C-alpha positions in Angstrom: 0.0 0.0 0.0 1.4 3.4 -0.9 1.9 6.2 1.6 -1.0 8.3 0.3 -3.4 5.5 1.0 -2.0 5.0 4.4 -2.4 8.7 5.2 -6.0 8.5 3.8 -6.8 5.6 6.1 -5.5 7.6 9.1 -7.5 10.6 8.1 -10.6 8.6 7.5 -10.3 6.8 10.9 -9.6 10.1 12.6 -12.7 11.8 11.1 -15.0 8.9 11.8 -13.9 8.6 15.4 -14.0 12.4 15.9 -17.6 12.4 14.8 -18.6 9.8 17.5 -20.9 11.3 20.2 -21.4 14.5 18.2 -24.2 16.0 16.1 -22.3 14.9 13.0 -22.5 11.2 14.0 -25.7 10.0 12.2 -24.5 11.1 8.8 -21.0 10.0 9.4 -22.1 6.5 10.6 -24.4 6.0 7.6 -21.7 7.0 5.1 -18.9 5.1 6.9 -21.0 1.9 7.0 -21.8 2.4 3.3 -18.1 2.3 2.5 -17.8 -1.2 3.8 -20.7 -2.6 1.7 -19.4 -4.9 -1.0 -19.9 -3.6 -4.5 -21.6 -6.9 -5.4 -24.0 -7.0 -2.5 -27.7 -6.6 -3.1 -28.8 -3.0 -2.3 -32.2 -4.4 -1.1 -30.5 -6.6 1.4 -31.4 -5.7 4.9 -29.0 -5.0 7.7 -25.6 -3.4 7.7 -22.2 -4.9 7.3 -20.3 -5.9 10.5 -18.5 -2.5 10.4 -21.9 -0.7 10.6 -22.7 -2.5 13.9 -19.2 -1.8 15.2 -19.5 1.8 14.4 -22.7 2.1 16.5 -21.2 0.1 19.4 -18.0 2.2 19.3 -20.2 5.4 19.3 -22.0 4.1 22.4 -18.7 3.5 24.1 -17.6 7.1 23.5 -21.0 8.4 24.7 -20.7 6.3 27.9 -17.1 7.4 28.7 -16.4 10.3 31.0 -13.3 11.1 29.0 -14.5 10.9 25.4 -11.2 12.0 23.9 -9.5 9.0 25.6 -12.2 6.7 24.2 -11.7 8.1 20.7 -8.0 7.7 20.9 -8.3 4.1 21.9 -10.7 3.3 19.1 -8.7 5.1 16.4 -6.2 2.3 15.6 -8.9 -0.3 15.0 -10.7 2.0 12.5 -7.4 2.9 10.8 -6.7 -0.8 10.3 -10.3 -1.4 8.9 -9.9 1.4 6.4 -6.4 0.2 5.4 -7.8 -3.3 4.7 -10.7 -1.8 2.8 -8.3 0.3 0.6 -6.1 -2.7 0.0 -9.1 -4.6 -1.3 -10.8 -1.7 -3.0 -8.5 1.2 -3.8 -11.3 2.8 -5.7 -12.9 3.6 -2.4 -10.2 6.3 -1.8 -12.3 9.1 -3.3 -15.3 8.2 -1.2 -13.2 8.2 1.9 -11.8 11.6 0.9 -15.3 13.0 0.6 -16.3 11.5 3.9 -13.3 13.1 5.7 -14.1 16.5 4.1 -17.8 16.2 5.0 -17.2 15.2 8.6 -14.6 17.9 9.1 -17.1 20.5 7.7 -19.9 19.2 9.9 -17.7 19.3 13.0 -16.4 22.7 12.3 -14.3 24.2 15.1 -16.9 23.5 17.7 -16.5 19.8 17.3 -12.8 19.8 17.8 -11.1 19.9 21.1 -7.4 20.4 21.8 -5.2 20.1 24.8 -2.0 22.0 25.1 0.3 21.7 28.1 3.3 24.1 28.3 5.8 24.4 31.0 9.0 26.4 31.4 11.7 25.8 34.0 15.0 27.3 35.0 14.4 30.8 33.5 12.9 29.3 30.4 10.2 30.9 28.3 7.2 29.4 26.5 5.3 31.1 23.7 2.3 29.1 22.6 -1.0 29.5 20.9 -3.9 27.4 19.8 -5.9 28.7 16.9 -4.3 32.1 17.0 -1.1 34.0 16.9 1.6 34.8 19.4 3.4 38.1 18.8 6.4 38.8 20.9 8.2 42.0 20.9 11.7 41.9 22.4 13.3 45.0 23.9 16.8 45.7 24.9 17.9 46.6 28.4 16.4 49.9 29.5 13.8 50.0 26.7 10.5 50.9 28.3 8.3 51.3 25.2 4.8 50.2 25.9 3.9 46.7 24.6 7.5 45.6 24.6 8.0 42.1 26.0 4.2 41.4 26.0 2.6 38.4 24.4 -0.5 39.0 22.4 -2.8 36.3 20.9 
């Protein structure tokens, strides 16, 4: 499997797992389950593939967990593997996975994403950090008392 498909499997798994326990879940689940349907299966056939059931069970696990990010992180490798196997057997599914990732990311927007950032400085160290913004640092020389110098903005 080439690197581009590996990255796509990672992105697909990340998007699907990120959608769990969010308002984007119903659409994401239906589309992800559809990915795993065999091209030769009867569209009138009732039920979903095994992955459809797994998607719903994994979503329920995320809903039940106090730390949903931890639950998602633990589920991620399994969905990455499933998507890798899918792409190995059906490389033509790549475009559908790309669209799924784009749609989930659009549905989640910035409200559906959470980030954790831990910064620490020791022994006269400095930390300049930002999430979703800018850090602007103005340095001043000794004795320079211009306003705003040495302040962090962001």
